[in-house]
N, C-alpha and C positions, 0 to 999 in steps of 0.2 A: 968442218961442216956443222958440228954441234954448237960451236961458239957463234957461228953465223946465225943459226936458228935462234939461239937465246937472245941475240941482239934484235932480231926481227920481232920476236915475241914481246920484248920490252917495248919496242916502238909501237906495236899494235896496241898494247895496253895503255900507253900514254895518249894515243890519238883516238882511241875508240869512241870515247864519250862525245868529243867535239863533232866527230863525223855523225854520230847518232842523232845529234840535235839538228842536223840539216835534213831537209826532205830529199827524197831520191832525185827529184827533178833538179833541185839546187845542186846536188852533188854532180849530176851530169853536166850542168852548166859550168861548174867551177873546175871540173876535172878534164881539162884540155879543150873540150868543145861540147856543144849541146848534145851531140851524138857520139862523142868520143868513146863512150864506154862500150867497146866492142867486145863481145864474148863469144863463146860457144862455137863449137863445131861438133864433131863427135857423132855418135850413133844415131841412126835415123829411125823414125817411126813411119813417116809417110812424107810425100813430097809436096811442095808448094808451087803452084803454077804462077809464072810471071805474067804481068799484064799485057805487054806488047810484044813479047818474044816467046817462042816455044822453048822454054827453059825451065828446069826444075832445080830445086835446092834441097839439101837435107835439113829436116827440122831438128830441133834440139830434143834430146831424150827427156823423158819425165824426170830422170835423176838430175840432169843438168838444170832444168827449170826449178826443181825443188831446192837445189843447192843455192841458187841466187835468191829465190823467194825466202828461204830460211835465213840466209844472211841478213836480208832486210828485216825479217820478223825479229830476229835477235837484236838488231840495232835499235828498233823502236821499243821493244820489250824492256831493254836495259834502262831506258829513260822514262817510259810511261807505264810500265807493267802491262799485264795481259788485259787490263780493263779497257784498253784503247780499241780493241778490235771491233766491238759492236757499237762504237760511238757513231751516230748518224752525222753526215757531213752536209746534207742538203735536204730540201723538202721532199725529195723522192725516197729518202731513207737509205741512201747510199752509205754503207758502213765504211769505216776506215780500212778494214780488211779488203773490201772490194776495191776501194780506191788504190790501195797499195799494190794489189795484184794487177790492176789495170796498168799501173806505172811500170811494173816489172815486165809485163807483156809488151807494152809499147817500146820499152828499152831494148828488149831482145829482138824485136822486129827491126829496130833501127840498126842494131848490131849486124843482123843478117844482111840487111841492105848494104851496109858499108863493106861487108866482105864480098858481096856480089860485085860491087864496084871495083874492089881490089882485084877480083878475078879478071874483069874486063880490061883493066889497065896493067895486068900481069905483074902485080905487086905481090911478091911472095916473101918467104922467110929464108934467110941464109942458114947454113949448117950451124954457124956459131949462135945465131938467134934461137934456133931450135934446141940446141944444147942448153942454153941458158933457161929457156922456158921449161925444159925437162927438169932441171935442177929445182926451179921454183915449184913445179908440180909435185915432185917427190917430197920436198919439205912441207908444203901445204897439206898434202894428203896425210903425211905422218902426224900433223897437228890435229886432225879430226879425231873425235872421240868415237867409241863404239856406238854410242847413241846417234851421233851424226851419221855414221855410215849405215846404220840400221834403218834410219828414217829416210835418208835420201837414196840409199842403195847406189851411190855414186862409185864409179870405178876410177882408178888412177888415169886410165886412158881417156875417160870423159872429162876429167879435170884438165888434162893436157889440152884437149880440144877447146875448152873454154878459154884457157889462158892464151893459146895460140891465136885464136880469132881476136881476142881482146888486144893482144900486141899488134896484130896485123892491122887492125882498124886505126890504132894510134899511128902506125907507120904510114897508112894511107893519108891521114890528115897531114902529117909532116911532109910527105911527098908533094901534096897538092898546094901547100902553103909555104914551101921553103923559100920562095922568092918574094914573099910579102914583107914589106918594111914594117916591123913591129916596134920601131923606136917611138917612145912616147916622151914628150918633153916634161920637165918638172912643172912648168907653167900649166900645161894641159891637165896634169894629174894632181896638181896641188890640192892638199886638204888642210883646212884650218879648223881649230877648235874654238867654239864660241859659247857664251852664255846668252840665251835669247829670252826676251820677255815679250809676251804677246797680249794685247788687249784689243777689244773691238771698238772702243770709243776714242776718237781723236783728241778730245779735250783731256781725257784721263791720261792718254799717252803723253801729252805735252806736260802735264803736271808731274808725271812719273819721271820723264826725261830730265826735267829741271832738278828733281830730287836726287837722282842717281849721279848727276854731274856735280853735285855738291861734294866738296872735299870731305873725306872721312866716312862717306856713306858706302856701305857694303852692297855692291850690285846684286850679288847672289842672294842675299837675305831679302832684298826688296823683290827680286824676281820670283822667289819661291812664295812670297806672301801675296803677290797681286797678279801674277801671270795666269792667263786663262789656259795655258798649256803647261801641264805638270812636268813635261820634259824640258829642263832648263839648259843643260849642257849638251851641245850637239857638235858633230863633225860635219863639215860642209865641204863638198867637192865642186869643182867647176861643172856647170851645166845641170846642177841639181835643183837650183832655185831660179827665180825670175832674174832677168838681166839687171833690173833696178836694185834688187837685193844684192846681187853679186858685186855690182859696181861700188856699192857703199861698203860692203863687208870685207871684200878682199883687199881693199886699200887700207884697212886698219892695221896698226902696229899692235904688238902684244901689250895688253893692259889698257888699250884705248877703247872708248865708247863712241859709237857712231851716231849719226842723226836718226830721227824717226823715219822708218821705212814703211811704205804702204805695201803690204803683201797680201793680195787678194782682199778678203773682207777684214783683215786684221792690220794692226799697226805694231811694228816690231821695233824694239830697242835692243841693240846688240853690243856686247862687250867681247873683244877679242882676247881669248885666253892663250892661244898659241897661233902665231901668224904662219907657222909652217910645221905641221905635224909630219915629221920625217918618216916615221914608221907607217902611218896611214897613207901617206903619199906614195910610198913604195908599193904598198899593197894595192892601191888604186891604179897605179901605173901597170901593174901586172894584170889587173882586171881589164883595163882598157885595151891592153895588148891582146888579151884573150878574146875580147869582143871583136877586135879588128880581124883576128885570125879566123874566128867563127864566121864572120860575115863573108870573108874571102872564100872559105871552104864551102859555105852554103850556096854561093853563086854557081859552083860546079855541081855540088851534091844534089841540089833541088831539081836540076835539069834531069839527072839520072832518076830521081824518085818519081818524077812526073811520067816516066815511061815504064816504070816497073812497080810491082807491088808484092808485098810479103804479108801473109796473114797466118800467124801461129795459132791455129785453132786447136781443137781437141778438147776432151773432157777433163784434162789435167787441171784446168783453171777452176772447175767446179769441185774437184776432189781435194784441193789444197785447203786446209783449215788451220788457222792459227789458234792455239789454245794452250792452257796450262799443261795438258796431257803430253804435249810435244816437248820432250826433254832435250831435244837437240840444242847444242850450244855452238853450232857451226862457227868456226873462226872466220873473221871477216875476209872474204875473198879479195875485195878491193884493196884493203889495207896491206895485205900480204904482197899484192902486186906492186903497189906504190913503193913499199919499203924495199922490196927486192930489186925492182927495176929502176928505182930512182925517178919515177914519173908521177 
């Protein structure tokens, strides 16, 4: 068990920064489905009335909410420091702290909704699944520092509740989408790497095209000197640009320069650097499969949401404050789950 824990800690350390650089909403989108992040069960404070049914659900405890909020706090703190919390994001003065807490609240409400849906469809956990979640809970809880436990006041039982609902929501999605065809062809997912030169004048574009087609002229040097877009090298996937652009660019071989392309108000000259980026294509194939799965899930899920509502209110959201005084370094709840469960 100790060796397993060490491997998981190594994995969390390697992946923590990249995860921290993504927003919570992006993580939700990329981690199985837009609502896939299902968490929490555990001790109740008060009940939430459902919209169209006489039904109640247990809310999450303050400790459970604090655990997830602090996980997110530490993720962003590691990248941007504590200076980020009071940064205004709009004309209304919404701070980054307020925005992040809003995201956490919306996320937890979606999680609760998914578990209600699992109840209705009688999707539960097997004894083996419960045992595995219990093992994860024990290892994760042991990784928490005294500062973590003092700040969140989380119990091992509450952590188990979080992980159980998180797992159960994943299981709900798998059950509802198990018959969906997720096969994405290489052609549909194909990604190419190009160098793109953009100018707004057609005559200038013609002169530049003649120059770059001259033997011995370095396309990238010319592009960096004259392009009105500072980003020269780009990865392009099917469906991301206009049809005219795709028709011209996706027919290029590696090293080939295409004709002048009208792209909105600009004129583009493109050189193909890699006619088939295998790694990027595989990544995009996975992304497209996820989108297809997400769409299929929401056709069912959105009907349920239209008939039910969950509102996780309470004063906990006003009492949470991100600051330097908070010395909690809570280990990443989500990274532990992914590493342990392989999801």
